[in-house]
C-alpha positions as CSV (number, residue, x, y, z in Angstrom):
1,M,0.0,0.0,0.0
2,V,1.4,3.4,-1.1
3,K,0.9,6.2,1.3
4,V,-0.1,9.5,-0.4
5,S,1.8,12.4,1.3
6,V,1.8,16.2,1.1
7,G,3.4,17.3,-2.2
8,D,2.3,14.1,-4.1
9,H,-0.2,14.2,-6.9
10,A,-3.4,12.6,-5.7
11,P,-4.2,9.4,-7.5
12,D,-7.2,9.8,-9.8
13,F,-10.3,7.7,-9.1
14,S,-13.8,7.3,-10.5
15,M,-16.7,6.0,-8.4
16,T,-20.4,6.3,-8.3
17,S,-21.8,8.5,-5.5
18,H,-24.6,7.8,-3.1
19,A,-26.8,9.8,-5.5
20,G,-25.9,7.6,-8.4
21,E,-23.6,10.1,-10.1
22,Q,-20.2,9.3,-11.4
23,V,-17.5,11.2,-9.5
24,A,-13.9,11.4,-10.6
25,L,-11.1,13.5,-9.1
26,A,-10.1,14.5,-12.6
27,D,-13.6,16.2,-12.9
28,Y,-12.3,19.0,-10.7
29,A,-8.8,19.4,-12.2
30,G,-7.9,23.1,-12.8
31,E,-11.2,24.3,-11.3
32,K,-11.8,23.2,-7.7
33,I,-10.1,22.4,-4.5
34,V,-11.1,19.0,-3.3
35,V,-11.6,18.2,0.4
36,L,-11.6,14.4,0.5
37,F,-12.3,12.9,3.9
38,F,-12.2,9.3,4.8
39,Y,-14.2,8.3,7.9
40,P,-14.9,4.9,9.5
41,K,-18.6,4.4,9.5
42,D,-22.0,6.1,8.9
43,D,-24.1,7.0,12.0
44,T,-21.4,6.5,14.6
45,P,-21.0,9.4,17.1
46,V,-17.7,10.7,16.0
47,C,-18.4,10.2,12.3
48,T,-21.7,11.9,12.5
49,R,-20.1,14.8,14.3
50,E,-17.5,15.1,11.6
51,A,-20.0,14.8,8.7
52,C,-22.3,17.4,10.4
53,A,-19.4,19.8,10.9
54,F,-18.6,19.5,7.1
55,R,-22.3,20.1,6.5
56,D,-22.3,23.2,8.6
57,A,-19.3,24.6,6.8
58,F,-20.4,23.4,3.4
59,E,-21.4,26.8,2.0
60,S,-18.1,28.3,3.1
61,F,-16.2,25.6,1.3
62,L,-18.3,26.3,-1.9
63,E,-17.7,30.0,-1.6
64,E,-14.0,29.4,-1.5
65,G,-14.1,27.2,-4.7
66,A,-13.9,23.8,-3.0
67,V,-15.9,20.6,-3.1
68,V,-16.3,18.1,-0.2
69,I,-16.3,14.4,-0.7
70,G,-16.8,11.9,2.1
71,V,-15.7,8.2,1.8
72,S,-16.4,5.2,4.0
73,S,-16.8,1.5,3.4
74,D,-20.6,1.7,4.0
75,G,-22.8,1.0,1.0
76,D,-24.9,3.3,-1.1
77,E,-28.1,2.7,0.8
78,S,-26.4,3.4,4.2
79,H,-24.9,6.6,2.6
80,R,-28.3,7.7,1.3
81,S,-29.9,7.2,4.6
82,F,-27.0,8.9,6.5
83,A,-27.1,11.9,4.1
84,Q,-30.9,12.3,4.3
85,R,-31.0,11.9,8.1
86,H,-28.3,14.6,8.7
87,R,-29.1,16.7,5.6
88,L,-25.6,16.2,4.2
89,P,-25.2,18.3,1.0
90,F,-21.9,16.8,-0.2
91,V,-21.0,13.6,-2.1
92,L,-20.5,10.3,-0.3
93,L,-18.6,7.5,-1.9
94,A,-19.0,3.8,-0.9
95,D,-15.6,2.3,-0.8
96,R,-16.9,-1.2,-0.1
97,D,-13.7,-3.1,-1.0
98,G,-11.4,-0.5,0.5
99,A,-9.7,0.1,-2.9
100,L,-9.8,3.9,-2.6
101,R,-8.4,3.7,1.0
102,K,-5.6,1.6,-0.3
103,L,-5.0,3.9,-3.2
104,F,-4.5,6.8,-0.8
105,G,-2.8,4.7,1.9
106,V,-5.2,5.6,4.6
107,P,-4.0,3.7,7.7
108,R,-6.1,1.7,10.1
109,T,-6.2,2.8,13.7
110,M,-4.8,0.2,16.1
111,G,-4.8,-2.2,13.1
112,L,-8.6,-2.5,13.4
113,L,-10.6,0.6,12.7
114,P,-10.6,2.3,9.3
115,G,-8.7,5.5,9.7
116,R,-10.0,9.0,9.7
117,V,-7.9,11.2,7.3
118,T,-8.7,14.4,5.4
119,Y,-6.8,15.4,2.3
120,V,-6.9,18.9,0.8
121,I,-6.1,18.6,-2.9
122,D,-5.4,21.8,-5.0
123,P,-6.7,22.4,-8.5
124,A,-3.5,21.0,-10.0
125,G,-4.2,17.7,-8.2
126,V,-1.4,18.1,-5.6
127,V,-2.1,17.1,-2.0
128,R,-1.4,20.2,-0.1
129,H,-2.5,19.1,3.4
130,L,-3.6,16.0,5.2
131,F,-4.9,15.7,8.7
132,V,-5.1,12.4,10.6
133,S,-7.0,12.1,13.9
134,Q,-9.4,9.4,14.8
135,F,-11.2,11.3,17.5
136,S,-10.9,15.0,16.7
137,A,-13.7,15.0,14.2
138,T,-14.4,18.8,14.0
139,K,-10.6,19.6,13.8
140,H,-10.7,17.9,10.3
141,V,-13.1,20.6,9.1
142,E,-11.1,23.4,10.8
143,E,-7.9,22.2,9.2
144,A,-9.4,21.8,5.8
145,M,-11.1,25.2,5.8
146,R,-7.8,26.9,6.8
147,L,-6.0,25.3,3.9
148,V,-8.9,25.9,1.5
149,R,-8.9,29.6,2.2
150,Q,-5.2,29.8,1.6
151,L,-5.4,27.8,-1.7
152,S,-8.5,29.8,-2.8
153,K,-6.3,33.0,-2.7
154,E,-3.4,31.3,-4.3
155,F,-5.4,29.9,-7.2
156,G,-7.8,32.9,-7.5
157,L,-10.9,30.8,-6.8
158,G,-14.2,31.5,-5.0
159,A,-14.3,34.4,-2.6
160,A,-10.7,35.2,-3.4
161,E,-11.6,36.1,-7.0
162,R,-14.3,38.5,-5.8
163,S,-11.9,40.4,-3.5
């Protein structure tokens, strides 16, 4: 398993979202910052807190020229239910076989739990930040937003282009 690090080009992927739409990292190339967050499981307390924190900050991410994509090993039906129950406006991807986790090198916690890692990928496809913390769910959102604001200015996206 290769571990994707800051400065690496993010590996491209293409998957079907919980809404039935095809999502590929390449779709955002040159246009958007991608916040890709891996979380262990739908409807668990920490994962729900993290997803809801991304939901609450979603409009700010959009304003800065970013998209948010959540990934877990839960299936599409679980994701649809999770998204509906918590009014999640962003894409959720079902990584049932763990292939996307492996592609990014997302580690397991204590060898058992799927890891919680957030990647911020610039419009050129370069990983500019990653944050790993199994239990600091809202910190993932804070760290991502800090980097997105910086990259938005650097790449002239979103709110930065209106300034």
